[in-house]
VEXDREN-2710 file (C-alpha; in Angstrom, 1 decimal):
% VEXDREN-2710
k/r/px/py/pz
1/MET/48.2/4.9/3.9
2/ASN/48.5/2.4/1.2
3/HIS/47.1/-1.4/2.8
4/ARG/48.0/-3.2/-0.9
5/PRO/51.1/-4.7/0.1
6/ALA/49.6/-6.0/3.2
7/LEU/46.9/-7.2/1.5
8/LEU/49.0/-9.0/-1.1
9/LEU/50.6/-10.7/1.8
10/VAL/47.2/-11.7/3.5
11/CYS/46.2/-13.3/0.4
12/LEU/49.3/-15.3/-0.3
13/THR/49.1/-16.8/3.4
14/VAL/45.9/-17.8/2.6
15/LEU/46.6/-19.5/-0.7
16/LEU/49.6/-21.5/0.8
17/LEU/47.9/-22.1/4.2
18/PRO/46.5/-25.5/3.1
19/PHE/49.4/-26.8/2.2
20/ALA/51.8/-25.6/5.6
21/HIS/52.4/-29.1/6.7
22/ALA/52.9/-30.8/3.3
23/ASN/56.6/-31.3/4.0
24/ALA/55.7/-33.4/6.8
25/GLY/55.1/-36.1/4.0
26/ASP/51.7/-36.7/5.0
27/VAL/49.9/-35.5/2.1
28/THR/47.9/-37.7/-0.2
29/ALA/46.5/-37.1/-3.8
30/LEU/43.6/-39.1/-5.1
31/VAL/43.7/-38.0/-8.9
32/ASN/41.7/-39.0/-11.9
33/ALA/38.7/-39.9/-10.2
34/LYS/35.1/-38.9/-10.3
35/ILE/34.4/-37.2/-7.1
36/ILE/30.9/-36.3/-5.8
37/PRO/31.8/-33.4/-3.1
38/ILE/28.2/-33.4/-2.1
39/GLY/26.9/-29.8/-1.8
40/ALA/28.9/-28.8/-5.2
41/ASP/28.8/-30.2/-8.7
42/GLU/30.1/-33.5/-9.4
43/ILE/33.4/-33.4/-11.0
44/ALA/33.9/-35.8/-13.8
45/GLU/37.9/-36.0/-13.2
46/GLY/38.7/-34.6/-10.1
47/ILE/41.4/-34.6/-7.4
48/LEU/41.2/-34.9/-4.0
49/ILE/44.0/-33.9/-1.6
50/VAL/44.5/-34.6/1.8
51/ASP/46.9/-33.5/4.6
52/GLY/46.9/-35.9/7.8
53/LYS/43.3/-36.1/8.9
54/LYS/42.0/-33.2/7.1
55/ILE/40.9/-32.4/3.4
56/VAL/43.2/-29.7/1.7
57/THR/41.3/-29.2/-1.2
58/VAL/38.7/-30.6/-4.1
59/GLY/38.5/-29.6/-7.6
60/THR/40.0/-30.4/-10.9
61/ALA/43.5/-30.9/-12.5
62/ASP/43.2/-27.1/-13.9
63/GLU/42.5/-25.6/-10.5
64/ILE/44.8/-27.5/-7.9
65/THR/48.4/-28.0/-8.0
66/ILE/49.7/-31.3/-6.2
67/PRO/52.8/-30.8/-3.9
68/GLU/55.8/-32.2/-5.3
69/ASP/56.2/-34.7/-2.1
70/ALA/52.3/-35.7/-2.2
71/LYS/51.8/-39.6/-2.4
72/GLN/49.8/-39.8/-5.6
73/ILE/47.3/-42.3/-5.7
74/ASP/45.7/-43.2/-9.2
75/ALA/42.0/-43.4/-9.1
76/LYS/41.1/-43.2/-12.7
77/GLY/37.8/-45.1/-13.4
78/LYS/36.9/-44.7/-9.6
79/THR/34.4/-42.7/-7.8
80/ILE/35.0/-40.9/-4.8
81/MET/32.5/-39.3/-2.3
82/PRO/32.3/-38.5/1.6
83/GLY/32.0/-41.4/3.9
84/LEU/28.2/-42.3/4.6
85/ILE/26.5/-41.3/8.2
86/CYS/24.4/-43.1/9.7
87/THR/22.4/-41.3/12.2
88/HIS/20.4/-44.6/14.0
89/SER/22.5/-47.3/14.4
90/HIS/22.6/-50.4/17.0
91/ILE/25.9/-52.1/16.2
92/GLY/27.7/-53.0/19.1
93/GLY/25.8/-55.1/20.4
94/ILE/24.3/-52.8/22.5
95/GLY/21.9/-52.3/25.1
96/GLY/19.9/-49.2/27.1
97/ALA/17.9/-49.1/29.9
98/ASP/17.2/-52.4/31.8
99/GLY/13.4/-52.2/31.4
100/SER/12.7/-51.2/35.0
101/GLY/10.9/-48.1/33.7
102/PRO/9.6/-46.3/30.6
103/ILE/11.8/-43.1/31.6
104/GLN/15.7/-43.8/31.7
105/PRO/17.7/-40.6/30.1
106/GLY/20.8/-40.8/32.4
107/VAL/21.7/-44.3/31.0
108/ARG/24.4/-44.1/28.7
109/VAL/24.6/-46.7/25.5
110/ALA/28.5/-46.0/25.4
111/GLU/29.0/-48.4/28.6
112/SER/27.2/-51.2/26.7
113/ILE/29.2/-50.8/23.3
114/ASN/31.6/-53.9/22.5
115/VAL/34.3/-52.0/20.1
116/ARG/35.5/-55.2/18.9
117/ASP/31.8/-56.4/17.7
118/SER/32.3/-57.2/13.7
119/GLY/29.3/-55.1/13.0
120/PHE/31.8/-52.1/13.2
121/ARG/33.7/-54.0/10.4
122/ARG/30.5/-54.6/8.1
123/ALA/29.6/-51.4/8.7
124/LEU/33.0/-50.0/6.9
125/ALA/32.8/-52.4/4.3
126/GLY/29.4/-50.7/3.4
127/GLY/31.2/-47.0/3.4
128/LEU/29.8/-45.7/6.9
129/THR/32.5/-43.7/8.8
130/THR/30.5/-41.9/11.5
131/LEU/27.4/-43.6/13.4
132/ASN/24.8/-42.6/15.8
133/ILE/24.4/-45.8/18.6
134/MET/21.3/-45.8/20.1
135/PRO/19.7/-47.5/23.0
136/GLY/16.5/-49.5/21.8
137/SER/13.1/-48.1/21.5
138/GLY/11.3/-49.8/24.4
139/HIS/11.1/-46.8/26.5
140/LEU/10.0/-43.5/26.3
141/ILE/13.1/-42.3/26.7
142/SER/15.8/-44.6/26.7
143/GLY/19.2/-42.9/27.3
144/ARG/22.3/-40.8/25.6
145/THR/23.2/-41.7/22.4
146/THR/26.8/-41.7/21.6
147/TYR/28.5/-40.2/18.2
148/VAL/31.7/-42.3/16.9
149/LYS/33.8/-42.4/14.2
150/LEU/35.2/-45.6/12.8
151/ARG/38.6/-45.3/13.5
152/PHE/40.0/-49.1/12.6
153/ALA/43.0/-48.5/10.9
154/ASP/45.3/-50.6/13.2
155/GLY/42.2/-53.2/13.9
156/PRO/39.7/-53.1/16.5
157/PRO/40.2/-49.8/19.3
158/SER/41.5/-50.9/22.5
159/LYS/38.6/-49.2/24.2
160/ILE/35.4/-47.2/23.4
161/ASP/37.0/-43.8/24.4
162/ASP/38.9/-44.2/21.3
163/ILE/36.1/-44.1/18.9
164/PHE/34.1/-41.2/20.3
165/ILE/33.9/-38.2/18.3
166/ARG/34.6/-35.3/20.8
167/SER/33.9/-31.5/21.1
168/ALA/36.4/-28.7/21.0
169/GLU/36.8/-29.7/25.1
170/GLY/36.9/-33.3/24.6
171/THR/33.5/-34.1/26.0
172/PRO/32.3/-37.3/24.0
173/LEU/29.3/-36.1/21.9
174/GLY/25.9/-37.9/21.4
175/GLY/22.3/-37.2/21.7
176/LEU/19.2/-38.3/23.4
177/LYS/17.0/-41.4/22.2
178/MET/13.2/-41.0/23.0
179/ALA/10.2/-43.2/21.7
180/ASN/6.8/-43.3/21.2
181/GLY/4.1/-45.7/19.5
182/THR/3.7/-49.3/20.4
183/ASN/6.9/-49.8/21.5
184/SER/7.1/-48.9/24.7
185/MET/2.9/-49.2/25.2
186/ARG/3.2/-52.5/27.8
187/ASP/2.7/-53.3/31.6
188/LYS/3.1/-51.0/34.2
189/PRO/5.0/-49.2/34.6
190/PHE/5.0/-48.7/31.2
191/PRO/2.1/-46.9/29.9
192/GLY/-0.4/-48.7/28.2
193/THR/-1.8/-46.0/26.0
194/ARG/-0.5/-43.1/23.7
195/ALA/-2.1/-40.6/25.8
196/LYS/-0.4/-42.3/29.2
197/SER/3.0/-42.0/27.0
198/ALA/2.7/-38.5/26.4
199/PHE/1.8/-37.7/29.6
200/LEU/4.5/-39.2/31.3
201/VAL/7.3/-37.6/28.9
202/ARG/5.6/-34.2/30.1
203/GLU/5.9/-35.1/33.7
204/GLN/9.4/-35.8/33.8
205/TYR/10.2/-32.7/31.3
206/ILE/8.5/-30.5/33.9
207/LYS/10.5/-32.3/36.6
208/ALA/13.4/-31.1/34.6
209/ARG/12.3/-27.6/34.5
210/GLU/12.2/-27.4/38.4
211/TYR/15.5/-28.9/38.9
212/GLN/16.9/-26.6/36.3
213/ALA/15.7/-23.9/37.8
214/LYS/16.8/-24.7/41.9
215/ILE/20.3/-25.1/40.0
216/GLU/19.8/-21.4/38.7
217/ARG/18.8/-20.1/42.3
218/ALA/21.5/-21.9/43.9
219/ALA/23.7/-19.8/41.9
220/ASP/26.7/-22.3/42.5
221/ASN/26.4/-22.3/46.1
222/PRO/26.6/-26.0/47.1
223/ASP/24.6/-25.6/50.1
224/LYS/21.9/-24.6/48.2
225/MET/22.2/-27.1/45.2
226/PRO/19.5/-30.1/44.8
227/PRO/20.9/-33.5/44.9
228/ARG/22.6/-34.5/41.4
229/ASP/20.0/-36.1/39.4
230/LEU/21.5/-37.6/36.0
231/HIS/18.3/-38.4/34.7
232/LEU/16.7/-34.8/35.2
233/GLU/20.7/-33.6/34.2
234/THR/20.2/-35.0/30.9
235/LEU/16.7/-33.7/30.0
236/VAL/18.0/-30.2/30.9
237/GLU/20.7/-30.7/28.6
238/ALA/18.0/-31.5/26.1
239/MET/16.0/-28.4/26.7
240/GLN/19.1/-26.3/26.7
241/GLY/20.1/-27.7/23.0
242/LYS/23.2/-29.3/24.2
243/ARG/21.8/-32.7/23.5
244/ILE/19.7/-33.1/20.2
245/VAL/16.5/-35.4/21.0
246/HIS/16.5/-38.1/18.2
247/HIS/12.9/-39.8/18.4
248/HIS/11.5/-43.0/17.0
249/THR/8.2/-42.5/15.8
250/HIS/6.2/-43.8/13.2
251/ARG/2.6/-42.8/12.9
252/HIS/1.0/-39.6/11.6
253/ASP/-0.4/-39.2/15.1
254/ASP/2.8/-39.5/17.1
255/ILE/4.5/-37.8/15.0
256/MET/2.3/-34.7/15.8
257/THR/2.7/-35.6/19.7
258/VAL/6.7/-35.4/19.2
259/ILE/6.4/-32.1/17.6
260/ARG/4.0/-30.6/20.1
261/LEU/6.4/-32.0/23.0
262/ALA/9.6/-30.5/21.3
263/ASP/7.7/-27.2/21.2
264/GLU/6.6/-27.1/24.6
265/PHE/9.7/-27.9/25.9
266/GLY/12.3/-26.5/23.7
267/PHE/14.6/-29.4/23.1
268/SER/16.1/-29.6/19.3
269/VAL/14.5/-33.2/17.8
270/VAL/15.2/-35.1/14.7
271/LEU/12.3/-37.4/13.7
272/HIS/13.4/-41.2/13.0
273/HIS/11.5/-43.8/11.1
274/VAL/8.5/-41.7/10.0
275/SER/6.5/-44.4/8.5
276/GLU/3.7/-42.2/8.1
277/GLY/5.7/-39.0/7.7
278/TRP/4.0/-38.4/4.2
279/ARG/0.7/-37.9/5.8
280/VAL/1.8/-35.0/7.8
281/ALA/4.6/-34.0/5.4
282/ASP/3.3/-30.2/5.2
283/GLU/3.1/-30.1/9.2
284/ILE/6.8/-31.5/9.8
285/ALA/7.9/-28.7/7.2
286/LYS/6.0/-26.1/9.1
287/ALA/7.4/-27.2/12.4
288/GLY/11.0/-27.3/10.9
289/LYS/11.7/-30.4/12.2
290/PRO/14.3/-32.7/10.0
291/CYS/13.2/-36.4/9.5
292/SER/15.7/-39.4/9.7
293/MET/14.0/-42.0/7.8
294/ILE/13.8/-45.7/6.9
295/LEU/13.1/-47.3/3.7
296/VAL/12.4/-51.1/3.6
297/ASP/10.6/-52.8/1.0
298/SER/9.6/-55.7/3.5
299/PRO/8.5/-53.9/6.5
300/GLY/7.5/-57.4/8.6
301/GLY/5.7/-57.4/11.4
302/LYS/5.4/-53.7/13.1
303/LEU/2.0/-52.4/12.3
304/GLU/3.1/-49.0/12.7
305/ALA/4.7/-49.3/9.3
306/ARG/2.0/-50.7/7.4
307/TYR/1.6/-47.5/5.6
308/LEU/5.1/-47.0/4.9
309/LEU/5.6/-45.8/1.4
310/MET/8.7/-45.7/-0.8
311/LYS/7.7/-42.0/-2.2
312/THR/8.3/-40.9/1.4
313/GLY/11.5/-39.1/0.4
314/LYS/10.1/-37.5/-2.4
315/ILE/6.7/-36.0/-0.6
316/LEU/8.7/-34.9/2.4
317/GLU/11.5/-32.9/-0.2
318/ASP/8.8/-31.5/-2.2
319/ALA/7.4/-30.0/1.2
320/GLY/10.5/-29.0/2.2
321/VAL/11.8/-31.1/5.1
322/ARG/15.5/-31.8/5.6
323/THR/15.8/-35.8/5.3
324/ALA/18.5/-38.4/6.0
325/PHE/18.2/-42.0/5.8
326/HIS/19.5/-44.4/8.9
327/THR/20.3/-48.1/8.9
328/ASP/18.5/-48.9/12.0
329/ASP/21.1/-51.8/11.7
330/TRP/20.1/-55.3/11.5
331/ILE/16.8/-53.9/10.3
332/THR/18.7/-52.8/7.4
333/ASP/22.5/-54.3/7.2
334/SER/25.0/-51.5/7.1
335/ARG/26.6/-53.1/3.9
336/ILE/23.6/-52.3/1.6
337/PHE/22.8/-48.7/3.0
338/PHE/23.1/-47.4/-0.5
339/ARG/19.9/-49.2/-1.7
340/MET/17.5/-47.5/0.9
341/ALA/18.5/-44.1/-0.7
342/ALA/18.4/-45.7/-4.4
343/LEU/14.9/-46.6/-3.6
344/GLY/14.0/-43.4/-2.5
345/VAL/15.3/-42.0/-6.0
346/ARG/13.4/-44.7/-7.5
347/ALA/10.2/-43.2/-6.0
348/GLY/10.7/-39.7/-7.2
349/MET/13.1/-38.3/-4.6
350/SER/16.0/-36.1/-6.4
351/ARG/19.3/-37.6/-6.6
352/GLU/20.8/-34.8/-5.0
353/MET/18.7/-35.0/-1.9
354/ALA/19.1/-38.7/-1.8
355/LEU/23.0/-38.5/-1.8
356/GLU/22.9/-35.6/0.6
357/GLY/20.4/-38.1/2.5
358/LEU/23.3/-40.4/3.2
359/THR/25.9/-37.9/3.8
360/LEU/25.6/-34.0/4.9
361/ALA/22.1/-34.0/5.9
362/GLY/22.9/-36.8/8.5
363/ALA/25.7/-34.9/9.3
364/GLU/23.3/-32.1/10.1
365/MET/21.4/-34.1/12.3
366/LEU/24.0/-34.9/14.2
367/GLY/25.4/-31.0/14.7
368/LEU/28.4/-31.9/13.1
369/ASP/28.3/-30.5/9.6
370/GLU/31.0/-28.1/10.1
371/ARG/33.4/-31.3/10.6
372/ILE/31.7/-34.1/8.2
373/GLY/29.2/-35.2/5.4
374/SER/31.0/-33.2/2.6
375/LEU/34.5/-33.1/0.7
376/ALA/35.5/-29.4/1.3
377/ALA/38.6/-27.9/2.7
378/GLY/39.0/-27.9/6.4
379/LYS/36.7/-31.0/6.9
380/ASP/37.6/-34.3/8.2
381/ALA/39.1/-36.6/5.6
382/ASP/36.4/-39.2/5.9
383/PHE/35.8/-40.6/2.0
384/ILE/34.9/-43.5/0.0
385/VAL/36.1/-45.3/-2.9
386/LEU/33.2/-47.0/-5.1
387/ASP/33.9/-48.8/-8.1
388/GLY/30.7/-47.2/-9.7
389/ASP/27.8/-45.0/-9.7
390/PRO/26.4/-45.2/-5.6
391/PHE/23.2/-45.8/-7.0
392/SER/24.0/-48.7/-9.1
393/VAL/23.2/-52.3/-7.5
394/TYR/26.3/-53.7/-9.1
395/THR/28.7/-50.8/-7.3
396/LYS/30.9/-52.3/-4.3
397/VAL/33.0/-50.2/-1.8
398/LEU/36.5/-50.7/-2.6
399/GLU/37.9/-48.6/0.3
400/THR/37.0/-46.7/3.2
401/TRP/38.8/-43.7/5.1
402/VAL/38.5/-42.0/8.1
403/GLU/40.9/-39.0/9.3
404/GLY/43.0/-39.6/6.4
405/ARG/43.5/-43.1/7.0
406/LYS/42.3/-46.3/5.3
407/VAL/40.2/-48.4/7.3
408/PHE/38.6/-50.9/4.9
409/ASP/40.4/-52.2/2.1
410/ARG/37.9/-54.8/-0.2
411/SER/41.4/-56.2/-1.8
412/ASP/42.2/-57.1/1.6
413/LYS/41.2/-60.7/2.4
414/GLN/40.0/-60.2/5.9
415/ASP/38.1/-56.8/4.9
416/ARG/36.6/-58.6/1.9
417/LEU/35.1/-61.0/4.3
418/TYR/33.2/-58.8/6.1
419/ALA/31.9/-57.2/2.8
420/VAL/30.6/-60.4/1.5
421/GLY/29.9/-62.5/4.4
422/GLY/30.6/-66.2/5.3
423/TYR/32.0/-68.2/8.2
424/GLY/34.0/-65.6/10.5
425/ALA/32.5/-62.3/9.4
426/GLY/30.1/-61.8/11.8
427/HIS/30.2/-64.9/14.8
428/ASP/30.7/-62.8/17.3
429/GLN/27.6/-60.7/17.1
430/ASP/23.8/-60.9/17.9
431/PRO/21.3/-59.2/16.5
432/TYR/19.8/-56.3/18.8
433/TYR/15.8/-57.0/18.8
434/CYS/14.8/-54.0/20.4
435/CYS/11.3/-55.0/20.5
436/PHE/11.4/-58.7/21.4
437/GLY/12.5/-58.7/25.1
438/ASN/16.0/-57.7/24.5
439/GLU/16.4/-54.5/26.3
440/GLN/18.9/-55.2/28.9
END
């Protein structure tokens, strides 16, 4: 039997599929731009075609035919790259647990996020399109984080639900925030030592295992089910891999404690901050744990950050550790997120890995890399337009696009205000100090 005609039909269908919706008049082609797709070679003069919320294709003029009815935008002299991803943000005037105890996994930070907070506009001005919004680090387990897309094309959304990133089933996605070190070492009922901190966490995960076993033995019989426990339910989700643990940890011994607990209870973990990650880089690599790093040149009063090194990114990269960056906004203002990765490059980290640390690596750590983090066919049309190289101190974010819609334009007077600051740019937001009595 000759299968060639059928094969040709399939190939033709695949070639035409990306433009199946082109006649809807929703196709945009940005042309003549330098494109940094991430995970592929940079393109000196490239084309990015977007159809609705998705990327259709990225390439050169020799490779791509632009649909006749596409809206063309000449981006000559500009640089286009994926929207930035912050794996650790406190934007939104958030709070988490109430300080009543060190273990509060069932608390949902989404229920304290103010979607009209001007911090979101600052983030867009900095080129950020996706955030993992966290409760603070004053608890050993402080609650569920929330993954959001900054869908602000028509102004602030009316409710938090409008910016959730959802699963295919429609469930809002997020992780679990945990912490160790000095933040949670307070008076009772909080632990006073590192050893007691680890004990309390281990104790709760053992209880969660027992809770899970009771549910499994009940076999959906409501008469045999244990009373619902939101705290233990969240920990079970972490152990089942349904919820990634995002763990605040600075000192080398604290980092090793996190790895030990993650291996003991089987939860997937991202190590956040890792000020002393350079001391145990080989151990982190051997354990296969990714790191979301913060680089600040003025660590301030946190003693755990005393030995933070600018070359941590290089050391982790050389060891084979997957590494991203985060703002911990306000610790680093989201408008200068690029600067952190530039400091990493200055200290020896490769340009390629530093750029991925702002985009694709972060997407992987949120479990969203099939949807965001690079410019590739089929991914969400989240991208930014710059007026220069991303690591130049003179470069500015000109435009930010989320799911194919422009949500920030520096040429707009109000957007420019959020980018440069001044009266009215942030008067509605109070800094969130997780370690100075503002845990509410």
